[in-house]
C-alpha positions in Angstrom: -8.4 31.2 -17.0 -11.0 29.0 -15.5 -10.6 28.0 -11.8 -9.2 24.6 -12.8 -6.7 26.0 -15.2 -5.6 28.7 -12.7 -5.1 26.1 -9.9 -3.1 23.8 -12.2 -1.0 26.6 -13.5 -0.2 27.8 -10.0 0.7 24.3 -8.9 3.0 23.9 -11.9 4.7 27.2 -11.2 5.2 26.8 -7.5 5.5 23.1 -6.7 8.3 20.6 -7.7 7.3 18.4 -10.6 7.8 15.2 -8.8 4.3 14.0 -9.8 2.3 14.2 -13.1 -1.3 14.4 -11.8 -4.3 14.2 -14.1 -5.7 17.7 -14.9 -8.4 17.7 -12.3 -8.6 19.8 -9.1 -10.6 18.2 -6.3 -12.4 20.3 -3.8 -14.6 17.8 -1.8 -15.3 14.1 -1.6 -17.7 11.7 0.0 -17.7 7.9 -0.1 -16.5 6.8 -3.6 -17.2 10.2 -5.2 -15.1 13.4 -5.5 -16.2 16.8 -6.7 -13.8 19.3 -8.4 -13.6 23.1 -8.2 -16.0 23.4 -11.1 -18.7 21.2 -9.4 -18.1 18.2 -11.6 -18.4 14.8 -9.9 -15.9 11.9 -10.4 -16.0 8.3 -9.3 -12.8 7.5 -7.5 -11.5 4.2 -8.7 -8.0 4.7 -7.2 -8.8 5.3 -3.5 -5.5 7.0 -2.8 -3.5 3.9 -3.7 -5.5 2.0 -1.0 -5.2 4.8 1.7 -9.0 5.4 1.3 -10.2 1.8 1.6 -13.1 3.1 3.8 -14.0 5.9 1.5 -13.8 9.7 1.6 -15.2 11.3 4.7 -16.1 8.1 6.4 -18.2 9.3 9.3 -16.8 6.9 11.9 -13.3 8.0 11.1 -14.1 11.7 10.9 -16.0 11.6 14.3 -13.1 9.7 15.9 -10.7 12.4 14.6 -12.9 15.3 15.7 -13.3 13.9 19.2 -9.6 13.5 19.5 -8.8 16.9 18.1 -10.7 18.4 21.0 -8.5 16.5 23.6 -4.9 16.2 22.6 -3.2 15.7 19.2 0.5 15.3 20.0 2.7 14.6 23.1 5.8 13.2 21.3 7.0 9.9 22.6 8.7 11.7 25.5 5.4 11.0 27.4 2.7 8.3 27.4 -0.8 9.2 26.2 -4.1 7.5 26.8 -4.6 6.2 23.2 -1.2 4.6 22.7 -1.5 1.4 24.7 -4.9 0.5 23.2 -3.6 1.2 19.6 -0.6 -1.0 20.0 -2.5 -3.8 21.8 -5.4 -3.9 19.3 -3.2 -3.7 16.2 -1.0 -6.5 17.5 -4.1 -8.6 18.1 -5.5 -7.9 14.7 -2.2 -9.1 13.2 -1.8 -12.1 15.5 1.5 -10.6 16.8 2.8 -9.2 20.1 4.4 -5.8 19.5 3.9 -2.6 17.4 6.4 0.1 16.4 4.4 3.0 15.1 5.6 5.5 12.5 3.9 7.8 10.0 4.4 7.0 6.4 4.7 3.7 4.6 8.3 4.5 3.6 9.2 5.2 7.3 7.7 1.8 8.2 9.7 0.0 5.5 12.9 1.8 6.8 12.0 0.7 10.3 11.6 -2.9 9.1 15.0 -2.8 7.4 16.6 -1.4 10.6 14.8 -4.0 12.7 15.9 -6.9 10.5 19.5 -5.8 10.6 19.5 -5.3 14.3 17.9 -8.7 14.9 20.4 -10.2 12.6 23.3 -8.9 14.6 21.9 -9.3 18.1 19.9 -12.5 17.7 21.0 -14.4 14.7 24.7 -13.6 15.2 25.5 -12.2 11.7 28.9 -10.5 11.7 28.6 -6.7 12.1 28.1 -4.8 8.8 27.4 -7.9 6.7 23.6 -8.4 7.0 21.8 -9.0 3.7 18.2 -8.5 2.9 16.6 -10.1 -0.2 14.0 -8.2 -2.2 12.1 -8.8 -5.4 12.6 -7.1 -8.8 9.9 -4.6 -9.7 9.2 -3.9 -6.1 7.9 -0.6 -4.7 8.4 0.0 -1.0 8.8 3.8 -1.0 11.1 6.5 -2.2 13.7 7.1 0.5 17.4 6.8 -0.4 17.7 3.4 1.1 14.5 2.1 -0.4 15.3 3.2 -3.9 18.7 1.6 -3.5 17.0 -1.8 -4.0 14.5 -0.7 -6.6 14.8 -1.9 -10.2 12.8 1.1 -11.5 15.4 3.4 -13.1 13.0 6.4 -12.9 12.9 6.0 -9.1 16.7 5.4 -8.9 18.4 7.7 -11.4 20.7 10.5 -10.1 20.3 9.5 -6.4 23.5 7.6 -5.9 25.6 6.5 -4.1 23.2 3.8 -3.1 22.8 1.9 0.2 24.4 -1.5 0.1 23.2 -4.7 1.7 20.4 -5.8 -0.6 20.0 -8.7 -3.0 17.4 -8.5 -5.8 15.8 -11.7 -7.2 12.9 -12.2 -9.7 9.5 -12.0 -8.1 7.7 -15.3 -7.9 10.9 -17.4 -8.4 11.5 -19.6 -5.3 14.6 -21.2 -6.8 16.2 -17.8 -7.3 15.3 -16.9 -3.7 16.8 -20.1 -2.3 20.0 -19.6 -4.3 20.4 -16.0 -3.0 20.2 -17.0 0.7 23.5 -17.1 2.7 24.3 -17.3 6.3 24.3 -13.5 6.4 20.8 -13.2 5.0 18.6 -11.7 7.8 15.3 -11.0 5.9 13.3 -11.4 2.8 11.1 -8.3 2.1 8.2 -8.8 -0.3 4.9 -7.3 -1.3 2.4 -10.2 -1.4 1.0 -8.4 -4.5 3.1 -5.9 -6.3 0.9 -2.9 -6.6 3.1 -0.3 -8.4 4.4 -2.9 -10.8 0.8 -3.4 -12.1 -1.0 -5.4 -9.4 1.2 -8.5 -10.0 -0.1 -11.6 -8.2 2.7 -14.2 -7.6 2.2 -17.8 -8.7 0.2 -20.1 -6.4 2.3 -21.5 -3.6 5.0 -18.9 -3.9 4.3 -17.0 -0.7 3.9 -20.3 1.2 7.2 -21.4 -0.3 8.9 -18.2 0.9 7.6 -18.9 4.4 9.0 -22.4 4.3 12.4 -21.2 3.0 12.8 -18.4 5.5 11.8 -20.5 8.4 14.3 -23.2 7.4 17.1 -20.7 7.1 16.4 -18.6 10.2 15.5 -15.6 8.0 12.8 -13.1 8.7 9.9 -12.9 6.3 8.8 -9.3 6.1 5.5 -8.7 4.4 4.9 -5.2 3.0 1.1 -5.0 3.2 0.9 -1.2 2.9 -1.2 -1.4 -0.2 -2.4 -5.0 -0.2 -3.5 -5.1 3.5 -6.4 -4.1 5.6 -9.2 -5.4 3.4 -8.2 -4.6 -0.1 -7.9 -8.1 -1.4 -10.9 -9.6 0.4 -8.9 -10.6 3.4 -7.5 -8.5 6.2 -4.0 -9.3 4.8 -3.2 -10.6 1.3 -1.0 -13.3 2.8 -4.1 -14.9 4.2 -5.0 -16.2 0.7 -2.2 -18.7 1.1 -2.6 -19.2 4.8 0.7 -17.6 5.5 1.8 -15.6 8.6 5.0 -13.6 8.2 7.5 -12.7 10.9 6.7 -9.0 10.4 3.9 -7.0 8.8 4.6 -3.5 7.4 1.4 -1.5 7.4 0.3 2.0 6.4 -2.1 3.8 4.0 -5.5 2.5 5.0 -4.4 2.3 8.7 -4.9 6.0 8.8 -8.3 5.8 7.0 -7.3 8.6 4.5 -7.5 11.0 7.4 -4.0 11.1 8.9 -0.8 9.3 8.0 -0.3 6.2 10.2 2.1 3.3 9.7 3.5 0.5 11.8 5.8 -2.4 12.0 4.1 -5.3 13.8 6.0 -8.4 14.9 6.9 -10.6 17.9 8.4 -9.5 21.2 11.6 -11.3 20.3 12.1 -9.4 17.1 10.9 -5.9 18.0 12.4 -6.4 21.5 15.9 -5.7 20.0 15.3 -2.0 20.3 16.4 0.0 23.3 15.5 3.6 24.1 17.2 6.1 21.8 17.9 3.6 19.0 14.9 4.5 16.8 12.0 6.9 16.9 9.7 9.5 15.5 8.2 12.7 17.0 4.9 12.1 15.4 4.9 8.3 15.4 2.0 6.9 17.4 0.6 10.4 18.2 -2.9 10.6 19.9 -4.7 11.7 16.7 -3.2 8.9 14.6 -4.0 6.3 17.3 -7.6 7.5 17.6 -8.2 7.1 13.9 -6.3 3.9 13.6 -8.3 2.4 16.5 -11.5 3.1 14.7 -10.0 1.5 11.5 -9.2 -1.6 13.6 -12.7 -1.8 15.0 -14.1 -1.6 11.5 -11.9 -4.3 10.2 -12.9 -6.6 13.1 -16.4 -6.8 11.8 -15.2 -8.5 8.6 -17.8 -6.6 6.5 -15.2 -4.7 4.5 -13.2 -7.8 3.7 -16.4 -9.6 2.6 -17.4 -6.6 0.5 -14.0 -6.5 -1.2 -14.2 -10.2 -1.9 -17.7 -10.1 -3.3 -17.4 -7.0 -5.4 -13.9 -8.1 -6.3 -15.3 -11.2 -7.9 -17.7 -9.1 -9.9 -15.0 -6.7 -10.9 -12.7 -9.4 -12.2 -15.5 -11.1 -14.0 -16.5 -7.9 -15.8 -12.9 -7.0 -16.6 -12.3 -10.6 -17.9 -15.1 -10.2 -20.4 -13.3 -7.1 -21.8 -10.3 -9.3 -22.8 -12.3 -10.8 -25.6 -12.5 -7.6 -27.6 -8.8 -7.0 -28.1 -8.6 -3.7 -26.2 -7.7 -5.4 -22.9 -4.8 -7.7 -23.1 -4.5 -8.9 -19.5 -6.2 -8.5 -16.1 -4.5 -9.3 -12.8 -5.3 -8.7 -9.2 -7.3 -9.9 -6.2 -10.4 -8.5 -4.5 -11.2 -4.9 -5.3 -7.8 -4.4 -6.9 -6.9 -4.9 -10.6 -4.1 -4.1 -13.0 -5.5 -3.8 -16.5 -3.1 -4.0 -19.5 -4.5 -2.0 -22.4 -3.5 -2.9 -25.9 -1.0 -0.1 -27.0 -3.1 0.3 -30.2 -5.9 1.8 -28.0 -3.6 4.2 -26.2 -1.2 4.6 -23.4 -2.3 4.1 -19.8 -2.1 7.9 -19.4 -4.3 8.5 -22.4 -6.9 6.0 -21.2 -6.9 7.6 -17.8 -7.5 11.0 -19.3 -10.4 9.7 -21.4 -11.9 8.1 -18.3 -11.5 11.4 -16.5 -13.5 13.1 -19.2 -16.3 10.6 -18.6 -16.2 11.1 -14.8 -14.0 8.3 -13.6 -10.6 8.7 -12.0 -7.9 6.0 -12.3 -4.1 6.2 -12.7 -1.7 4.6 -15.1 1.5 2.8 -14.3 4.2 1.3 -16.6 3.1 2.4 -20.0 -0.2 0.8 -21.0 -1.4 -0.4 -17.6 -4.1 1.2 -15.5 -4.9 0.4 -11.9 -8.4 0.0 -10.6 -8.8 0.1 -6.8 -12.0 1.8 -5.7 -12.9 2.4 -2.0 -14.3 -0.8 -0.4 -17.5 1.1 0.3 -18.3 1.6 -3.4 -21.8 0.4 -4.4 -22.2 -2.3 -7.1 -24.2 0.2 -9.1 -21.4 2.7 -9.1 -18.8 0.1 -9.8 -20.8 -1.1 -12.8 -21.2 2.5 -14.0 -17.4 3.0 -13.8 -16.8 -0.2 -15.7 -19.3 0.9 -18.4 -17.2 4.1 -18.9 -14.1 1.9 -19.4 -16.0 -0.1 -22.0 -17.1 3.0 -23.7 -13.5 4.4 -23.8 -12.2 1.1 -25.3 -15.0 0.9 -27.9 -14.1 1.8 -31.4 
């Protein structure tokens, strides 16, 4: 067997089949390009689901990691280390907040947000013990832990994992009336993605997020924004909520915060809200470790320049213009998204999302499908306009009969 076939066969034999990756085996990467074990180059139009916003092998991030590797990588939270205070201070400032609770993965950060909201509800709002409710949106994707899939409407994510964690109310995404009707005195939080990525890059109706902010403020309910995929430059702003001038009570961050180098996540909020925790009530051995903080600090410094947000905005306008032109030919039914992030619904007569992804792979472009006939396009923010146009040309070729 060829090297690719041998690697895939070994993976299929010895790893659980919890993913269905495209049949490509990556060996190296730089910027917006990846190279497989056979030496073939591929344009990365997925960017690790936004974890690689700053591209593969970004020198600033790699150098920050290498420098920290030579000093100290882990202390646990049993001791302070010299990168922790700067990380928390600077991330809080970037978010316009006061406190940070660092974790590792996005799912851990969402779990932390759920725990924070419940504890705030009991200690601050005065909700009777054991009755706190959190409202979420249908078609959400916040992770895959048992509690998180308990409020998923994706049966593939939920099936055979019960019994499920109670305490969640699901309402239609984008429906303010339904959200208002679901709120009770025991509601402690509304947890939403400003743009639903896994659902197909769904952008809510104009005014919806501002309306959520008004409703939650009026009812003394926390607005928790899961910006794990949508945040840190992807949509042309530091946070997707900025497009409606909205500031939540709590940000949930991950993916790009670690620059594609190490897993870093965080809950960022006010001192009043995160101040509900006392020592021993929540934690993580690796959360906020020196290596993670060093890389995240460089990410924060890069975001402060605004150049990545501007690049995402400008190239994003171009991306959506070009994708919009494809809707006139019948192959593309709908295009959604914001910035360098798009969900493209392919007419089923042209193939499934998986089939289109495989055809693009054969032409040197890597994307990933979701929900049948939808493909997601989310290249690293460092992609050149020329490379972006080349990738779009391959999509046009695949969809031409």
